[in-house]
C-alpha positions as CSV (number, residue, x, y, z in Angstrom):
1,X,2.3,-39.6,-12.1
2,X,0.3,-42.7,-10.9
3,X,-0.3,-44.5,-7.8
4,X,-2.7,-47.5,-8.4
5,X,-3.0,-49.0,-5.3
6,X,-3.9,-46.2,-3.3
7,X,-7.4,-46.4,-4.2
8,X,-7.5,-49.2,-1.6
9,X,-5.6,-47.4,1.1
10,X,-9.0,-46.2,3.3
11,X,-10.0,-49.6,3.4
12,X,-6.7,-51.0,4.1
13,X,-5.9,-48.3,6.8
14,X,-9.2,-48.8,8.8
15,X,-8.6,-52.6,8.8
16,X,-5.1,-52.3,10.1
17,X,-5.7,-49.3,12.5
18,X,-8.5,-50.9,14.2
19,X,-6.7,-53.9,14.4
20,X,-3.9,-52.6,16.1
21,X,-6.4,-50.6,18.4
22,X,-8.2,-53.7,19.3
23,X,-4.7,-55.4,20.3
24,X,-3.2,-52.2,22.2
25,X,-6.6,-51.6,24.1
26,X,-7.3,-55.1,25.3
27,X,-5.2,-54.1,28.3
28,X,-7.3,-51.5,29.3
29,X,-9.7,-53.8,31.6
30,X,-10.1,-51.3,34.5
31,X,-8.4,-53.7,36.8
32,X,-4.6,-53.4,35.8
33,X,-4.7,-50.6,33.6
34,X,-6.8,-47.9,32.4
35,X,-10.2,-46.5,33.8
36,X,-12.0,-48.3,36.4
37,X,-15.8,-47.7,36.7
38,X,-17.1,-47.4,40.0
39,X,-19.4,-49.6,42.0
40,X,-18.9,-52.7,39.8
41,X,-19.4,-56.4,41.7
42,X,-17.4,-58.9,40.5
43,X,-14.2,-58.9,38.1
44,X,-16.3,-59.2,34.9
45,X,-19.0,-56.8,35.4
46,X,-15.9,-54.4,36.5
47,X,-14.1,-54.9,33.2
48,X,-17.4,-54.7,31.1
49,X,-18.6,-51.3,32.9
50,X,-14.9,-50.2,32.8
51,X,-14.8,-50.6,29.1
52,X,-18.2,-49.3,28.4
53,X,-17.6,-46.1,30.5
54,X,-14.1,-45.5,29.7
55,X,-14.2,-46.0,25.9
56,X,-16.6,-43.4,24.0
57,X,-18.8,-45.1,21.2
58,X,-16.0,-44.0,18.6
59,X,-13.3,-46.1,19.8
60,X,-15.6,-49.1,20.8
61,X,-16.7,-49.1,17.2
62,X,-13.0,-49.3,16.1
63,X,-12.2,-52.0,18.7
64,X,-15.2,-54.2,17.5
65,X,-14.0,-53.8,13.8
66,X,-10.4,-54.7,14.7
67,X,-11.6,-57.7,16.9
68,X,-13.3,-59.0,13.7
69,X,-10.6,-58.2,11.8
70,X,-8.2,-60.3,14.0
71,X,-10.7,-63.3,14.9
72,X,-9.4,-66.7,13.8
73,X,-12.2,-67.1,11.0
74,X,-11.4,-63.7,9.6
75,X,-7.6,-63.1,10.1
76,X,-6.5,-64.5,7.0
77,X,-9.7,-62.9,4.7
78,X,-9.2,-59.4,6.2
79,X,-6.2,-58.4,8.2
80,X,-3.3,-60.8,6.2
81,X,-4.8,-59.4,3.0
82,X,-4.8,-55.5,4.1
83,X,-1.1,-56.2,5.3
84,X,-0.2,-57.4,1.6
85,X,-2.1,-54.4,0.2
86,X,-0.3,-52.2,2.2
87,X,3.0,-53.4,1.0
88,X,1.7,-52.6,-2.7
89,X,0.7,-49.1,-1.8
90,X,4.4,-48.5,0.1
91,X,6.0,-49.8,-3.1
92,X,3.8,-47.4,-5.3
93,X,4.4,-44.5,-2.9
94,X,8.4,-45.5,-3.1
95,X,8.4,-45.8,-6.8
96,X,6.8,-42.2,-7.4
97,X,9.6,-40.7,-4.8
98,X,12.3,-42.3,-6.7
99,X,11.1,-39.9,-9.6
100,X,10.4,-36.9,-7.6
101,X,11.5,-35.2,-4.4
102,X,7.7,-34.6,-3.1
103,X,4.3,-34.8,-4.4
104,X,1.1,-33.1,-3.0
105,X,-1.9,-33.8,-2.8
106,X,-5.5,-32.6,-1.2
107,X,-5.4,-32.7,2.6
108,X,-9.1,-33.6,2.7
109,X,-11.8,-34.1,-0.4
110,X,-13.8,-31.1,1.0
111,X,-13.3,-28.1,2.8
112,X,-12.8,-28.2,6.5
113,X,-16.2,-29.3,8.0
114,X,-18.0,-26.9,10.3
115,X,-18.1,-27.3,14.0
116,X,-20.2,-30.4,14.7
117,X,-20.9,-30.7,11.4
118,X,-21.4,-34.6,10.4
119,X,-20.6,-36.2,13.8
120,X,-23.3,-38.3,13.9
121,X,-22.4,-40.2,10.3
122,X,-19.1,-42.3,11.0
123,X,-18.8,-43.2,7.2
124,X,-18.6,-39.7,6.0
125,X,-16.1,-38.9,8.8
126,X,-14.0,-41.6,7.8
127,X,-13.9,-40.5,4.3
128,X,-12.5,-37.4,5.4
129,X,-9.2,-39.2,6.0
130,X,-8.9,-40.8,2.6
131,X,-5.8,-38.4,1.9
132,X,-4.1,-38.2,5.3
133,X,-4.1,-41.7,6.1
134,X,-1.5,-43.0,3.2
135,X,1.2,-41.3,5.0
136,X,0.7,-43.1,8.0
137,X,0.0,-46.4,6.5
138,X,3.3,-46.6,4.5
139,X,5.3,-44.8,6.8
140,X,6.5,-41.6,4.8
141,X,6.2,-37.8,6.2
142,X,3.7,-35.4,5.2
143,X,2.7,-32.3,6.1
144,X,-0.7,-30.3,5.9
145,X,-0.5,-26.7,4.5
146,X,-3.4,-24.5,4.5
147,X,-3.6,-23.0,1.2
148,X,-6.9,-20.5,1.4
149,X,-10.7,-20.4,1.8
150,X,-13.7,-21.8,0.0
151,X,-16.8,-20.5,0.9
152,X,-15.5,-19.2,4.2
153,X,-14.3,-22.5,5.2
154,X,-10.1,-23.7,4.9
155,X,-9.0,-26.1,2.5
156,X,-5.3,-27.2,2.2
157,X,-3.0,-29.7,0.5
158,X,-0.5,-31.9,1.8
159,X,3.1,-32.7,0.7
160,X,4.6,-36.1,0.9
161,X,8.4,-36.8,1.1
162,X,10.7,-39.7,1.5
163,X,11.5,-41.2,4.9
164,X,13.4,-38.7,7.2
165,X,12.6,-36.0,4.5
166,X,10.8,-33.8,6.7
167,X,13.6,-31.1,6.4
168,X,12.4,-30.6,2.7
169,X,8.7,-30.8,3.7
170,X,9.3,-27.9,6.1
171,X,11.0,-25.9,3.3
172,X,8.1,-26.5,0.9
173,X,5.7,-25.4,3.6
174,X,7.4,-22.5,4.7
175,X,7.8,-21.3,0.7
176,X,4.2,-21.8,0.5
177,X,3.3,-19.8,3.3
178,X,5.9,-17.1,2.4
179,X,4.5,-17.0,-1.2
180,X,0.7,-16.5,0.1
181,X,1.4,-14.4,3.0
182,X,-0.7,-11.8,2.2
183,X,-3.6,-13.7,0.8
184,X,-4.3,-16.1,3.6
185,X,-7.2,-15.3,6.1
186,X,-8.7,-16.6,8.9
187,X,-12.1,-18.3,8.7
188,X,-14.8,-16.6,10.4
189,X,-16.0,-18.8,13.4
190,X,-19.7,-18.9,14.7
191,X,-20.3,-18.5,18.3
192,X,-22.9,-21.7,19.1
């Protein structure tokens, strides 16, 4: 089975998702909506302080990237192109699902991360989403199923299905859980 354009999904997802976040979060100015920073003077300062204090570094990063992608000089080069590739990915997924009831992929490219691991490296964290963002990008259901431990850390796979195919995905997940009931263990957690 081949899904040729899925290799572009991470780039497309982060362009589309950040553009949507930028657009949706623009209203949170601390004046009409959202957190309001205390002690800011004029309206401009209040908005700047509210957005700085009210949004964490990751949200700010995504808003900036989304605003850049949606700006007049970049819209066609980035956002419009990303939406076109999104359509190609959706068509690829629909073609696969026309030939089979569902398909599986890993949930993540690695085992689960240790608590606090890689938090300072946004690119590595973004890459952890490489398999899960496809369903969100194209609008099909997917369900992540734990399937064991590797090196004491959990691993999983996800099952993709057609639109409105959630019932089948729940059945597949239940069958996997039932088949591996005696083999599944919880990871050991370290108290920090």
